[in-house]
Every structure is written in C-alpha cells, then in structure tokens.
Wavefront OBJ file of the C-alpha trace (Angstrom):
o trace
v 12.892 167.335 -43.458
v 14.669 164.109 -44.194
v 17.985 165.707 -43.153
v 16.553 166.503 -39.741
v 15.236 163.015 -39.107
v 18.551 161.441 -40.125
v 20.399 163.676 -37.647
v 18.154 162.583 -34.820
v 18.737 158.941 -35.654
v 22.533 159.275 -35.335
v 22.564 159.941 -31.558
v 21.377 157.877 -28.607
v 18.379 158.805 -26.540
v 18.704 159.343 -22.806
v 16.746 156.134 -22.198
v 19.196 154.106 -24.314
v 22.215 155.560 -22.504
v 20.651 154.861 -19.088
v 19.788 151.328 -20.127
v 23.372 150.637 -21.220
v 24.693 152.136 -17.955
v 22.307 149.984 -15.911
v 23.496 146.853 -17.722
v 27.136 147.789 -17.138
v 26.500 148.388 -13.423
v 24.792 145.004 -13.087
v 27.650 143.238 -14.883
v 30.252 145.094 -12.813
v 28.507 144.186 -9.578
v 28.341 140.534 -10.577
v 32.027 140.430 -11.458
v 33.013 142.230 -8.225
v 30.913 139.802 -6.166
v 32.556 136.835 -7.875
v 36.091 138.151 -7.319
v 35.377 139.033 -3.681
v 34.423 135.388 -3.108
v 37.603 134.253 -4.828
v 39.715 136.521 -2.617
v 38.042 135.169 0.526
v 38.752 131.576 -0.534
v 42.315 132.533 -1.473
v 42.943 134.036 1.971
v 41.472 130.954 3.673
v 43.622 128.622 1.547
v 46.704 130.707 2.325
v 45.968 130.535 6.060
v 45.501 126.746 5.868
v 48.829 126.409 4.059
v 50.641 128.483 6.677
v 49.011 126.499 9.474
v 50.231 123.302 7.804
v 53.774 124.686 7.801
v 53.489 125.505 11.505
v 52.392 121.918 12.152
v 55.545 120.587 10.460
v 57.756 122.997 12.378
v 56.065 122.131 15.675
v 56.594 118.427 14.977
v 60.333 119.032 14.568
v 60.355 121.112 17.758
v 58.540 118.311 19.574
v 61.023 115.689 18.332
v 63.936 117.678 19.727
v 62.520 119.208 22.907
v 60.020 116.485 23.822
v 57.069 118.849 24.261
v 55.273 121.477 22.269
v 55.888 125.119 23.194
v 53.872 126.461 26.086
v 51.129 128.981 25.351
v 53.255 131.754 26.847
v 56.153 130.840 24.527
v 53.925 130.816 21.448
v 55.095 130.294 17.899
v 58.173 132.447 18.561
v 59.661 129.309 20.154
v 60.099 128.076 16.591
v 62.500 130.964 15.864
v 64.316 131.527 19.160
v 64.907 129.260 22.143
v 62.453 130.160 24.898
v 64.101 131.644 27.992
v 62.092 129.359 30.282
v 62.910 126.116 28.460
v 63.611 123.256 30.891
v 66.589 121.938 28.948
v 67.916 124.581 26.495
v 70.421 122.104 24.965
v 67.544 120.164 23.413
v 66.423 123.156 21.325
v 68.118 122.696 17.937
v 66.303 125.345 15.923
v 65.406 127.627 14.460
v 62.589 125.485 13.154
v 61.089 128.334 11.114
v 63.425 129.823 8.505
v 61.784 133.252 8.655
v 59.928 135.308 11.242
v 56.442 134.058 12.018
v 54.213 135.733 9.399
v 50.939 137.483 10.008
v 47.820 135.765 8.750
v 46.422 136.815 5.347
v 44.245 139.428 7.074
v 47.277 141.075 8.707
v 46.786 139.756 12.235
v 49.052 137.463 14.289
v 48.319 133.760 14.396
v 47.066 132.498 17.745
v 48.708 129.572 19.549
v 47.557 127.658 22.586
v 49.135 124.597 24.162
v 46.810 121.995 25.605
v 47.461 120.372 28.955
v 47.344 116.936 27.320
v 50.314 117.498 24.990
v 48.226 118.931 22.173
v 48.087 122.406 20.659
v 45.814 124.635 18.667
v 46.905 127.225 16.100
v 44.368 129.503 14.482
v 43.728 132.640 12.531
v 40.984 134.984 13.671
v 39.805 135.265 10.068
v 38.472 138.287 8.248
v 36.426 139.638 11.152
v 39.378 139.565 13.592
v 37.140 138.065 16.299
v 37.893 134.875 18.199
v 35.528 131.882 18.096
v 33.539 132.920 15.040
v 32.722 130.845 11.973
v 35.410 132.443 9.803
v 38.291 131.297 12.061
v 40.783 128.951 10.377
v 42.333 126.476 12.825
v 44.323 123.277 13.235
v 44.563 121.099 16.326
v 47.630 118.926 16.666
v 48.893 116.354 19.102
l 1 2 3 4 5 6 7 8 9 10 11 12 13 14 15 16 17 18 19 20 21 22 23 24 25 26 27 28 29 30 31 32 33 34 35 36 37 38 39 40 41 42 43 44 45 46 47 48 49 50 51 52 53 54 55 56 57 58 59 60 61 62 63 64 65 66 67 68 69 70 71 72 73 74 75 76 77 78 79 80 81 82 83 84 85 86 87 88 89 90 91 92 93 94 95 96 97 98 99 100 101 102 103 104 105 106 107 108 109 110 111 112 113 114 115 116 117 118 119 120 121 122 123 124 125 126 127 128 129 130 131 132 133 134 135 136 137 138 139 140 141
C-alpha cells in the first residue's frame, strides 16, 4: 500500500496543472500588453523623429526657394524640383538624401501648405484615419 501512495504523489493532479497554466496565461497576457504599449510609443517616437527631419529639410527648401512647397507638390519637392516651380534655378536640392519614407505604420506622410506661409505634416497614426487622436503632427512656419 505504501508503494501505491508514493506513486500517486509523484505526478501532478489535473487541478495543479490547470492552475499553473492559468498563471502562465495571466503572466503572458501581462507581458504582451506591456510590450504592445512599448511598440506603440516606439512608433510614435519614430514618427516624431521623422517629422523633425522633414522640418529641417523644409527649412532648407524655404531658405533657397523662398516659400514652402505647395500642397500639390508635397514632400516630393524635397527630392525633385517641382515642375510648377516659379523659379527653378532657386531649387538647390535634393534636400532629402533618400526617398520620402512611409510612416511607421506603413502609410505615406501627409503634407499641407497653409495660405499664410505655414505648413502641416502629419502621420495618420495606427488607425490610418485623418483627424483622430492618434495622429502625429507638426505645424511649421
């Protein structure tokens, strides 16, 4: 009889195994939630960094050309002289060393020139929708 009881003690009961699995699922969910938040912040920081680079490039463009690119010209004016530029000799670019990248969510950055000599550059954010709270934007003048 003592041999039988010692054999039963060596294994785990179904309740013990389920309890351990439940704890592992809870820990895994907590870790996944934490890392998802870190990825979101990382993407936002990356977008802000890229927007800051665009601001520098647009400042150089503005120094040479005298205006910011028109909305129709977009950020591509930093790479190639716009066909409808008033004075093409003023364009001394390219102002961006590489092609204009997509935002961290894989979508193109948006650019809009203001009528008052300002501009707005923004990323649509994770949801890909304009004018929502996850948009990342800069306004320059």
